[in-house]
N, C-alpha and C positions, 0 to 999 in steps of 0.2 A: 864642549856634550851637551851645555845646553840648546846650542841651537839644533843640534843634531835632533833630541828629544822633541823639538818644537816640528820637527820635520817629520818624524817618523808619525809621530799623533798627526798631522795634519793627513800624511799620507791614507791613514788607517783611518779618520774622519770623510773622505775620501769615497774611501773603498766602501766602507758601510753606507754611505750619502750611495753613494752607485748602485751596489748590491739593492737596495732598499726599494729604488726608482727603478732599480729591473726587476725585481719581484711586486712590485704596484703595476708596472706596465704589462707584466703577464697576464697578473688577472684580471686588468683591464680586459686583454683578448680574449680571454676565458668567458668572461663576463659577456662580450658582445658575441664571440660563437654560442654559447649556452641560450640567450636571446633570443637568436635568431632559428636556431633547431627548435626550437618551444614553439616556434610558430609552425615553424616545418608538421613537426609532431602533432602541435592541432590541427592542421587543415587534413596532413594524411588520418587520423584518427576520425574525425567526424564524417569523412569521406568511405573509409572501409566501414564504418560500423550507425552507418545511415544516423549519424546525429546522437550516437548516442555516448558519449565520451563530455563532459564538461569539466571546468573549472581548472586548468591545466596550469601549472606553474613547475618552476623552477629553480634548485639554488645549487653551490660550491661549496664542497666542503674540500677542504685544504689538505694535500697529500692523500686523500681517501678517493674524489670523484666529484660526479654530475648528482641528482638529487632528481629526478622528475614527480611531479604526481601530480593526478588526476581523478575523477568522479567516474564510473560507469554505470549509466543507467537504466538497464533496461529491465529483464522478467522482477528483478527486485524493486524496483518501483512502480510499474504495474502490473495487479497480480495476475493478469493473465492475457493476454492477448490471441486471440483465437486468428484460425487461417482463414478465417474469413474479412481478415484485415487486406485489403488492396494492397498487390505490392505495389514497392516504390518505385518512381519515376528515375530512369537510368544515370547515375554522375557521370558526368565529362572523365576521361581519363587524368587523372594528375599531370602536371608537364613535368618537364626538366625546371627547376628551378635554380637560380642564379640566387647565390649566396649576400653577392652584393647588394641587389635588388629588390628592397626589403617591403617594395609597394606593392611589387607582382604578389608577392605572398601574404598581405594585407590581402587582397584584394581577392585574391584565392578562396583565403577564408571567408569573406562574406559572400563568397557567389556560393562555395559550398551550403553556409548559413541559411541562403535563401533558400537553397532546394531543398534544405532536410526540412525546413520547416512545414511541410506540407507531410512528410511522413509522419509528424509529431503530430499533429490536428487528428490524423488518419487513426493513429496508437491510441491515443487522447476517446477516440468517438468508441473506436475497437473495449475498449476497456467498458467504457461506460455503459457500452447494450452487456459487455459478459455480467457485469453483474447486479444490471436491471434481472436476466436470465435469473441469476441467482437469486435474486431476493423474490424473485415471483414463486419460483420455485420450491422457499422455503416459506412464507407468505401460504401457500398451498398448505403443505405438512403442516402448518399452525392450524388452518380453516380445517382440516379434518378430524384433528387432536379436540379440536374445541367442540366439532360435532360427537365425537365418539364419548367425550364426558357429557353431555347435555344426553345423549342416549344415556350414561350412565347414572344421571340423576333420574327422568325419567321414571329409568326400570328398579331404583328405589323408591323412589315415589309412588310406584305397583305392587310393589311389594310390604311397602306398611301398611296398605290399601289393603291389600292381601291380610296382612295380619290383623289387623283392626275387625277384619271380618270375619274370621276364625274366633277372636274374643267376643263378638257380637253373639255370633251364633250359640257359642259355648255356655253365655251368660244371659241371652233375651228372648226366656223361652215362648214371646210371644213374636216374634220372626218367623216372617214360611219362608219355613226348610227350602223348598222349592228356588225362591227367588235368590236366598242366598247362593245357594250352588252354585246357580245360573250369572250369579254375580263373579263367585268365583271364578268360573270356568272361561269368560271374558275376561280378568284379569289375566290366568294363566296363557291367556292365547296369545294377550299382547305384550305380556313379558316373553314369550317366548318367540315371537315378533322384532322385539325389539334386543335379542339378548342374540339373534342373526344377524340383525344391522350393523349392531355391535362389532359383529366378528368379522363382518366386512369392514365396516371402516379401521377396525386393526390392522387386517393384511393388509388397505390401501394406504393406513399410514407408513408402515411399514417397509412394502415397499417405493413408497415417495422417498424416508429417511433413508434407506437403501441408493437411490437414486440418487439423492443428494449427494451421499457420502460420494459414492463412483465421480460425480462430476467431477466433489472437490478435488480428488487421490487426480481424478486427468490432471485437473489444474496442476496440482503440484510438480506434478512429473514432466508435463509441457516446461512448465519455468525455471526446472531441472534442467532439461533437455535446450531451451533458449538461453539458458546462463551458460552452458557449458559450450555451445555454438558461439555466443558473445564474446567467454574466455577467448577461444581458439582463435577470432577475428581481429582482438585486439594482439595478441602473440604475433600473430600473421604478420598486423601491420604496423608492431615495433621493429621488429626483426628487418623487412623489407625496408622502414625505412630509414632504420642506421647499415644497411648493407649502400642503400643509394645516397645519404646524405653523412651517413656518419665522419667520412674526410673533411665535412666542414668543424668540425674539432679537433682541429690540426694542434692549437696551443696546448691540449687536452694531455699529459705527463701521460707515456704509454701504461706505467705501472700502475694506473688508476682504473677505475670506474666510471657505467654510466650505471643508475639505480632508478627504478620505476615504483612507485608504491600505488596502487591500484585499490580506489579503494569501489567496491559496489559488486565486483564480478564470485563474490565468495558468497554462503549462504547463513553464515554467522556475521556478525557485528567485523571482524575482524578483516586485516588489509594482506592484499596481496603484493608482495615485493617480488621481484623479479631484478637482478643484478647479470650483468653486462661486463667483461673483460675487456678495457678499451684494444689492448693488443689482436683479443676476438674479433669485436666490430672493424678493425681493418687488417684478416683478412680475408673476412667480408669485400669488405672494400673493393680491396685488387683481386677477389675473383678466388681465393686457396677452397673459401669455404661458401655452401649457399647460404640462403637465410633461412634453409629449415635446420640447415647444420649448426646456427647461433642460436636458433632461441633454445635448441638440444643444449647446449653450451653454458648457457644461463644458469645461475645461481635461485631456484625458484622455494618461497616457503612463505609459511601465514604468520602474522604477526597481530 
């Protein structure tokens, strides 16, 4: 009986070790496939968004799925990008990638990086030019406001002199009436001219402030449009990449998910989360659904 128990215990131990080794082997496979997919996503996102994606990373949550995260640096980083920015040079089409050839994937990533650096430089130049225009506009508004304040001070000084003149006229009996009246009229004329100038400066300042506010509003609107367009680019890139290369996650269980945490495409400070079912990705891989349908099936929320 003792021999039977020992044999049973040994078999159970071997079985446990075997299961553990198998689980570890499966995790190693998933880790390798996720690492390859991370490189593919990095190359695809950089190409599809003109190098606006940074810091792509990945992790695996057992029984839940794969989680990729990355930063998007578009309009939220550069306050505005005007239409005068030169068009980016065309990027080469993304070739088919062999999952066994990691070197080719790394070379592709470097190639996209080199080409896209020129786009980043042009974007920085456009941003600096835009900020210079806004600074100059604000400076002109300040100059006009200062001129208006100077005129207001001159008017106050002349009004004070006019009051002093009236006082002298009432109390200085020896003062020449005609001379005082002449000086009074000259002061009134000067005050009238300054008031006209003040009114012109005030109107000019209002117009300039309105123009500056309109520029800021247009900048915000353009930024929102660019952010929305960039978000669509990211969605399209993710869905196409999953459809084209999602079969590489073959070791990921069918009831798990592929999730993305995207930072930088929200106007606030929150993150955008997109969750794809592995089963939906497989359908797209085999052609049962299209990439546009895949992105529609994904769960999306901000957190």
